[in-house]
N, C-alpha and C positions, 0 to 999 in steps of 0.2 A: 169568670166565663171563658174555655175554651172559647175558638171562634165554629159562626155558621158553616156549613156545607154549601155552596151552592152547586144546586142540580137547576139542567132542561126540562122545564115543564114538560111533562105528556103527553101526545098529542096524538094525531092519527100517524103520524107521519115519519113519526120516532119509537113508538112505544115494542116493546119486546114483546113478543106474543109468545113463543112461541118455545117452553122451559122458561120459562117470565123471571121466575124464581132466580135466574142468572145473568139477570136487567141489572147495568148499574145506568143513575143519568147526573152521575157526579162529575164535576166541569171537571175534579183535577184527577180522575181518575182517566176520563174518554182523554184530557189533554194530553195525556204523560204515554196512551199509548201510542195516539200520534206524532208525538214529539222524539220519540223513542223509537221508529220505525223507518226506514232508509228507502224504502221505498209505499207513496201511499197510491191507490187508485182513486181514478177521477175521472167521472160520468157525467154526459150528457145527451142534451140535446141540438142535433144543428137540421133548420126545414133542409138544409137539402141534399138528408141522409135519409133512406129507410130503416136507420137501426139505430142504438140510442149504442154512442163511442164510449170509449172507457182508456183513460192512458194510462199510462204508474211515471211518475210524478217526484219530481221530491219539493219538499215544501217543510212551513216549521211553524206553531203557536204561538203569536211575539202579541204583544200590545205598540204600538209605537207612540201611543199621544203615552203613555203607561209603561218605558220599559222594565218596571223594575215589578211588574205583573207576576205574579204568582200563577202555576200552573192548576189554579181553583177559581184566579178569575175571570170574569169573562175576558174573551182573548179572539183576538181573527185570525185566520188561515192563511197567509202570503206562500205561493206555492211557483218554483222557475222555470223560467224557458222561454228556450229559441223567439225572438219576438216577430218569426215569420208565420209559425206553429198557425194551426187552424185555431187553437184554444184559444191562445194569447189575437188572432186578426181578430176574432167574434166578441172580445173583450175593449177593442178601441172602440167599437161603437154602443160601449156600456157608457156614463160616468157619474160619477163619485155623488150626484149631486142633490141627494137629498130625496129624489123624484121618484131615479130609474135608478129601482133596484141591479140591474147587472142579469149577469148569463146566472140561469140556475145551475146548483151541481149537484153529486154526492160525493163526497171524500172516507173511501172506506180504508181499513187498516186493520190487518192479522198479525201476529205472531204464533206459531204451536208451537208449546210446551215441553210435550210427551206425550206418546204413543197408550192409549189403556187399551190394556188390552184383556181380556172376561173374558167368561169360560161358556157363552156363547158369542156366535161371530156377530149376531144383533146387540148387542150392550154393545163392544168392542166404541169407543172414542178416542178426545185427544183433549187433553190439558189449555187450553188455549187463554190469547187474551184479541179480542177484536172492536173496531171503532167505526161507526158512522156519525157524518157530522153530514148536515143540511146547509144549503144557503144561499146566495147571488155573488158572484163575484165582478170584479169592477178591475182595470186595466190601476194600476199605481202610476201616474205620470207627477209625482212631488220626490223631484233627484232628491233631498233631504230621508224618506221614506222609500224608495226606492235601493237607496244605501244601507240603508235601518235593515230593511228585510235582508239583502245580501248580504251582511253578516252575520244577520241572525239564522240564516240555512248555510253559510259556509261552518258555519261552526257551531253547526250542528252535527257537517260528516264526522266534524274533530275539534274538539273546544278550543276556544283560543288562536285555532286556521288563520284565522282573515286575519289576525297584525304580523303573525311572519309571512304574510305575503306581498308579492309588488302590490305596494300601493303608491299615491291612486290609482282603482279601475282609470283603462283609456276610456277617452271619448267614443270610439268604435265600440268597446266592450260591454259601456253601456247603454248604444246604442242600438248593439245588437242580442242585450239579453233584454226578457220582461221578466215581470214580474206580477202576477194577481194575488190583488185583496179579496179574501173571501167571508163574508162576514156571517156569519155562525148564528142561521135560523134555528133550530133546534139538531140534537142529539143525542148518540147514548151509545152502551157499551155491552159486551157482554162475553161473562171473563168463564172457563169451567175448572174448576180444581180439583182436586181432593184423588182415589184410589176408584181401581176395579166393583164395578155392582153387578151381582148378577138374579136374579130372580129365587122368590124359596123352594120351585124342586129343584132346583139349578141349585142351590147350597143347601139338599140337603142328601141330593144323591154324590156317598160316597164318593164310589168309583173317580166317577171324574171329575170331585177335587183332586182328587191322588192322581189326577192323569192331566194333569191341563194346568201348565202353568198359568197365573193372571196377576197383575200388577202395573207399575206403571215403566215407559223408557225415554227416560229427560231427555227431550231436543236443546239444543244449544251452539246459538252458533260462536265461532270462535275465530281468533284473528291470528293466522304465523306471524311467526318474525320479519320484519319492514325489510326491503328488496327496494333496495339502492335505483336510482336510474341513471341510464348509461352516460349521463352528465353530470351526472349527481357528485358533488365537493368537501360536503357536510357530515359529521356524526348527527344519526338521531338521536333526536334534538330528546329533552330528559318528560318535555309535556306530549311528545307524542310516545314516548314507551308506557309513560306513565295512563293515556288515555286504552296502550293495548288493554295493561295488567289491572286495569278498571274495568272495561266491555266484558273480559273473558271469566273476570271473577263472577262482574257481576251476571250473566248472561247465565251461568252453572247455575250461582247461588239461586238463581228467578225460576230454572228447569224443574232444581231440586224441590225447593222451595210447593211449588205448583200443584205436589206430588203426597203433600201432607194436610189440604184441608180439608 
C-alpha cells in the first residue's frame, strides 16, 4: 500500500479561493516550492510601524528532531539573518516554552515558469508555482539546533557546501547570526501549468487565429560558468560543477514540463 499523502487542513487563512482548482494543500508540494526558492518573502507586523513589514530572506524547511524527514513530513521553517535585525530582535522577545507561540509570520515563495500568450490580452497568464506558509517563529537558542539550521541553509545554497567550508564557525560568527524557527500552522500552494486558453468566439474567428501567435514562452533560471575569486587557488570542485549542471537541466525541464499539463 502506498504512503498516505499528508496535507495542511483547509481553514479561513490558507484556503485558495480564486481559481481554487489550482490550489494544493499537500505538504510535499508546498515544502518543495519553498525549499527550491532562493528568496523567501517574510511578512510580519510590529506595534511601532503603521504598515506591515515584508523582508526578503534565506530559509529552508527541515526537522531538527527528525533530520531524515522527507518533504512530505511535517517540517519547521528556519530563517537566517543578522542577529541585530528587526525581525531577530522581535524574536528575542519570545520563547519556545509551549505557552508563547512566537511572532506571527506569513512566508511566501513563487517561481514563474513561463509566459502564456493568448489571442485576447485578458487571457494572458503565467505558468507558475507559488506557496504560502502561516505560523509563529521564535529565536533558536540551542547551539546544536542552531548549527543544524546553519548547515541546512548553507547546503540549500549549494548541496554539500557546509563541509567544504572552514569549520567550525567562530564564536563571533555564531553570535552575529540569528536563526528563527517557524512552527507552521497552515499553508497552501497554487500551481498553474498548461497552454493558452481562449473563449469560443475567438477560437471560431479564423482571421484572428491565423494572425495571432499563441503559446507559452518557457522561463528558467540558469547558472553560468563559475568565476574564480581574486584569491582562489583551487580548481572548480566536482560537487560545484555537478550542482551547476543539475540546476540548469532541472530548471529547463521544469519550465518545459509546465507547458504540457
